[in-house]
Residue frames as qw, qx, qy, qz and C-alpha x, y, z in Angstrom:
[[0.556, -0.655, 0.147, -0.489, -44.48, -19.43, -31.94],
 [0.966, -0.251, -0.001, 0.059, -43.14, -22.89, -31.12],
 [0.700, 0.399, -0.199, 0.558, -39.67, -21.90, -32.32],
 [0.072, -0.699, 0.252, -0.666, -39.63, -18.97, -29.91],
 [0.792, -0.504, 0.140, -0.314, -40.75, -21.21, -27.04],
 [0.960, 0.061, -0.096, 0.255, -38.10, -23.77, -28.00],
 [0.449, 0.565, -0.257, 0.643, -35.38, -21.08, -28.01],
 [0.372, -0.681, 0.244, -0.581, -36.49, -19.80, -24.62],
 [0.938, -0.319, 0.065, -0.117, -36.45, -23.30, -23.18],
 [0.851, 0.271, -0.154, 0.423, -33.03, -23.97, -24.65],
 [0.162, 0.666, -0.280, 0.673, -31.65, -20.72, -23.22],
 [0.635, -0.599, 0.191, -0.449, -33.14, -21.49, -19.82],
 [0.990, -0.105, -0.027, 0.094, -31.57, -24.96, -19.89],
 [0.648, 0.457, -0.226, 0.566, -28.16, -23.55, -20.84],
 [0.146, -0.698, 0.279, -0.644, -28.31, -20.99, -18.04],
 [0.832, -0.458, 0.127, -0.286, -29.31, -23.64, -15.50],
 [0.955, 0.077, -0.091, 0.273, -26.51, -25.95, -16.58],
 [0.439, 0.579, -0.267, 0.633, -23.90, -23.21, -16.51],
 [0.419, -0.682, 0.258, -0.542, -24.95, -22.26, -12.96],
 [0.957, -0.272, 0.062, -0.076, -24.60, -25.88, -11.91],
 [0.826, 0.290, -0.150, 0.460, -21.13, -26.14, -13.40],
 [0.103, 0.710, -0.260, 0.646, -20.09, -22.86, -11.79],
 [0.681, -0.599, 0.199, -0.372, -21.16, -24.15, -8.38],
 [0.983, -0.079, 0.022, 0.162, -19.18, -27.34, -8.88],
 [0.620, 0.534, -0.180, 0.547, -16.12, -25.43, -10.08],
 [0.120, -0.738, 0.291, -0.597, -16.03, -23.29, -6.95],
 [0.879, -0.454, 0.021, -0.145, -16.24, -26.26, -4.58],
 [0.218, 0.679, -0.664, 0.227, -12.93, -27.06, -2.93],
 [0.871, -0.173, -0.459, 0.029, -11.96, -30.44, -1.55],
 [0.623, -0.773, 0.103, 0.059, -10.32, -30.75, 1.84],
 [0.809, -0.067, 0.228, 0.537, -7.10, -31.86, 0.12],
 [0.367, 0.642, 0.196, 0.644, -7.10, -28.72, -2.03],
 [0.353, -0.898, -0.058, -0.258, -7.79, -26.64, 1.07],
 [0.787, -0.529, 0.151, 0.280, -4.87, -28.22, 2.93],
 [0.698, 0.219, 0.238, 0.639, -2.54, -27.70, -0.04],
 [0.115, 0.802, 0.156, 0.565, -3.57, -24.04, -0.29],
 [0.571, -0.819, 0.010, -0.062, -3.06, -23.66, 3.45],
 [0.821, -0.256, 0.190, 0.474, 0.45, -25.09, 3.11],
 [0.494, 0.510, 0.220, 0.669, 1.20, -22.66, 0.24],
 [0.192, -0.902, -0.095, -0.374, 0.05, -19.74, 2.36],
 [0.730, -0.654, 0.112, 0.164, 2.29, -20.86, 5.21],
 [0.764, 0.036, 0.244, 0.596, 5.27, -21.29, 2.87],
 [0.269, 0.730, 0.202, 0.595, 4.64, -17.85, 1.32],
 [0.420, -0.892, -0.017, -0.168, 4.56, -16.30, 4.80],
 [0.799, -0.443, 0.182, 0.363, 7.81, -17.97, 5.83],
 [0.633, 0.313, 0.261, 0.658, 9.51, -16.80, 2.62],
 [0.030, 0.851, 0.159, 0.500, 8.24, -13.24, 3.06],
 [0.594, -0.803, 0.055, -0.003, 9.36, -13.18, 6.69],
 [0.819, -0.174, 0.206, 0.506, 12.77, -14.49, 5.69],
 [0.433, 0.601, 0.196, 0.642, 13.13, -11.63, 3.17],
 [0.283, -0.914, -0.065, -0.283, 12.56, -9.26, 6.09],
 [0.822, -0.459, 0.003, 0.337, 15.62, -10.67, 7.88],
 [0.618, 0.268, 0.116, 0.730, 17.90, -8.67, 5.58],
 [0.047, -0.773, -0.138, -0.618, 16.33, -5.44, 6.82],
 [0.417, -0.127, -0.582, 0.686, 16.84, -3.62, 10.11],
 [0.046, 0.113, 0.304, -0.945, 14.97, -1.37, 12.50],
 [0.480, 0.380, 0.373, -0.697, 11.52, -0.06, 11.71],
 [0.504, 0.409, -0.519, -0.557, 11.78, -1.15, 8.07],
 [0.226, 0.097, -0.969, 0.021, 12.14, -4.74, 9.23],
 [0.219, 0.255, 0.733, -0.591, 9.19, -4.38, 11.61],
 [0.523, 0.440, -0.018, -0.730, 7.02, -2.96, 8.82],
 [0.423, 0.324, -0.765, -0.362, 8.08, -5.77, 6.49],
 [0.070, -0.035, -0.967, 0.241, 7.16, -8.39, 9.10],
 [0.366, 0.368, 0.501, -0.693, 3.75, -6.77, 9.72],
 [0.529, 0.431, -0.332, -0.651, 3.10, -6.76, 5.96],
 [0.313, 0.195, -0.919, -0.138, 4.04, -10.44, 5.72],
 [0.082, 0.192, 0.872, -0.442, 1.79, -11.37, 8.66],
 [0.430, 0.426, 0.221, -0.765, -1.06, -9.25, 7.29],
 [0.492, 0.361, -0.578, -0.542, -0.81, -10.85, 3.86],
 [0.170, 0.034, -0.982, 0.080, -0.90, -14.28, 5.50],
 [0.233, 0.319, 0.688, -0.608, -4.05, -13.41, 7.46],
 [0.495, 0.452, -0.096, -0.736, -5.74, -12.02, 4.35],
 [0.403, 0.281, -0.798, -0.350, -4.82, -15.10, 2.32],
 [0.032, -0.097, -0.955, 0.277, -6.19, -17.39, 5.05],
 [0.366, 0.409, 0.442, -0.709, -9.44, -15.42, 5.20],
 [0.507, 0.440, -0.373, -0.640, -9.79, -15.58, 1.41],
 [0.267, 0.160, -0.944, -0.112, -9.08, -19.32, 1.46],
 [0.149, 0.229, 0.829, -0.488, -11.70, -19.87, 4.15],
 [0.462, 0.468, 0.147, -0.739, -14.24, -17.88, 2.13],
 [0.471, 0.368, -0.644, -0.478, -13.48, -20.00, -0.92],
 [0.184, 0.054, -0.976, 0.105, -13.71, -23.25, 1.04],
 [0.068, -0.534, -0.799, 0.268, -16.85, -22.33, 3.00],
 [0.042, 0.316, 0.252, 0.914, -18.52, -19.45, 1.15],
 [0.240, -0.719, -0.642, 0.120, -20.83, -17.39, 3.33],
 [0.003, -0.913, -0.078, -0.400, -21.49, -13.79, 4.27],
 [0.655, -0.740, 0.126, 0.085, -19.56, -14.38, 7.49],
 [0.786, -0.144, 0.291, 0.526, -16.40, -15.62, 5.75],
 [0.413, 0.641, 0.248, 0.598, -16.58, -12.80, 3.18],
 [0.274, -0.933, -0.031, -0.232, -16.86, -10.30, 6.04],
 [0.774, -0.524, 0.177, 0.309, -13.76, -11.83, 7.61],
 [0.668, 0.333, 0.218, 0.629, -11.80, -10.95, 4.45],
 [0.059, 0.838, 0.103, 0.532, -12.68, -7.28, 4.83],
 [0.612, -0.786, 0.065, -0.058, -11.84, -7.44, 8.52],
 [0.847, -0.189, 0.188, 0.459, -8.48, -9.10, 7.84],
 [0.490, 0.543, 0.177, 0.658, -7.63, -6.45, 5.24],
 [0.204, -0.890, -0.044, -0.405, -8.57, -3.63, 7.61],
 [0.752, -0.638, 0.124, 0.108, -6.58, -5.14, 10.48],
 [0.808, 0.068, 0.188, 0.554, -3.55, -5.79, 8.28],
 [0.294, 0.709, 0.119, 0.630, -3.56, -2.25, 6.93],
 [0.435, -0.865, 0.008, -0.250, -3.89, -0.92, 10.47],
 [0.845, -0.430, 0.136, 0.289, -1.00, -2.98, 11.82],
 [0.671, 0.286, 0.176, 0.661, 1.27, -1.87, 8.99],
 [0.049, 0.815, 0.112, 0.567, 0.24, 1.78, 9.34],
 [0.621, -0.780, 0.021, -0.076, 0.73, 1.65, 13.11],
 [0.841, -0.216, 0.153, 0.471, 4.19, 0.18, 12.64],
 [0.470, 0.531, 0.163, 0.687, 5.07, 2.92, 10.15],
 [0.257, -0.896, -0.090, -0.352, 3.99, 5.47, 12.75],
 [0.799, -0.531, -0.007, 0.282, 6.67, 4.14, 15.10],
 [0.653, 0.222, 0.104, 0.717, 9.28, 5.75, 12.86],
 [0.002, -0.740, -0.121, -0.662, 7.81, 9.15, 13.77],
 [0.388, -0.188, -0.593, 0.680, 8.02, 11.06, 17.03],
 [0.043, 0.195, 0.289, -0.936, 5.93, 13.45, 19.09],
 [0.493, 0.421, 0.273, -0.711, 2.77, 14.96, 17.65],
 [0.471, 0.404, -0.583, -0.524, 3.39, 13.50, 14.18],
 [0.165, 0.063, -0.983, 0.057, 3.37, 10.00, 15.68],
 [0.260, 0.305, 0.689, -0.604, 0.15, 10.67, 17.61],
 [0.509, 0.478, -0.072, -0.712, -1.58, 12.04, 14.51],
 [0.368, 0.323, -0.806, -0.334, -0.36, 9.11, 12.44],
 [0.015, -0.072, -0.967, 0.245, -1.73, 6.59, 14.96],
 [0.379, 0.413, 0.473, -0.679, -5.10, 8.35, 15.15],
 [0.504, 0.466, -0.358, -0.633, -5.35, 8.37, 11.37],
 [0.247, 0.185, -0.942, -0.130, -4.50, 4.66, 11.26],
 [0.156, 0.241, 0.849, -0.445, -7.24, 3.91, 13.82],
 [0.450, 0.488, 0.161, -0.730, -9.75, 6.04, 11.91],
 [0.434, 0.393, -0.637, -0.502, -8.91, 4.27, 8.65],
 [0.110, 0.009, -0.991, 0.076, -9.37, 0.87, 10.30],
 [0.284, 0.371, 0.641, -0.609, -12.71, 1.91, 11.79],
 [0.479, 0.500, -0.140, -0.708, -13.89, 3.23, 8.44],
 [0.343, 0.295, -0.829, -0.328, -12.82, 0.02, 6.68],
 [0.003, -0.095, -0.963, 0.251, -14.65, -2.17, 9.19],
 [0.349, 0.446, 0.515, -0.644, -17.95, -0.30, 8.87]]
């Protein structure tokens, strides 16, 4: 009986310690946050520069994708730095907005009714993603 109690206590202690270490591992210092922010900015600039080789609507779509990826990365960084339901919700919102902006830009390549339908579908997809 004592052996079983000892094992249960030992397991409980291990679980408690692992949770404590996990919490410490997820904490981010302000220096780490700033470095990650700088990486995101550099990644955006590089992605935008790759778009310079393109032209027309393809270039516009590329730029929207680059900007959307930057916004998503910033939202994910914020959620990692200050975890909360609010910051996690901002990730989903950033993803929905980025997808919408890219889809809307792709619709610009169309004309007439096809363009209208495309834009309505993009808006519907964004609304569905946000709810």
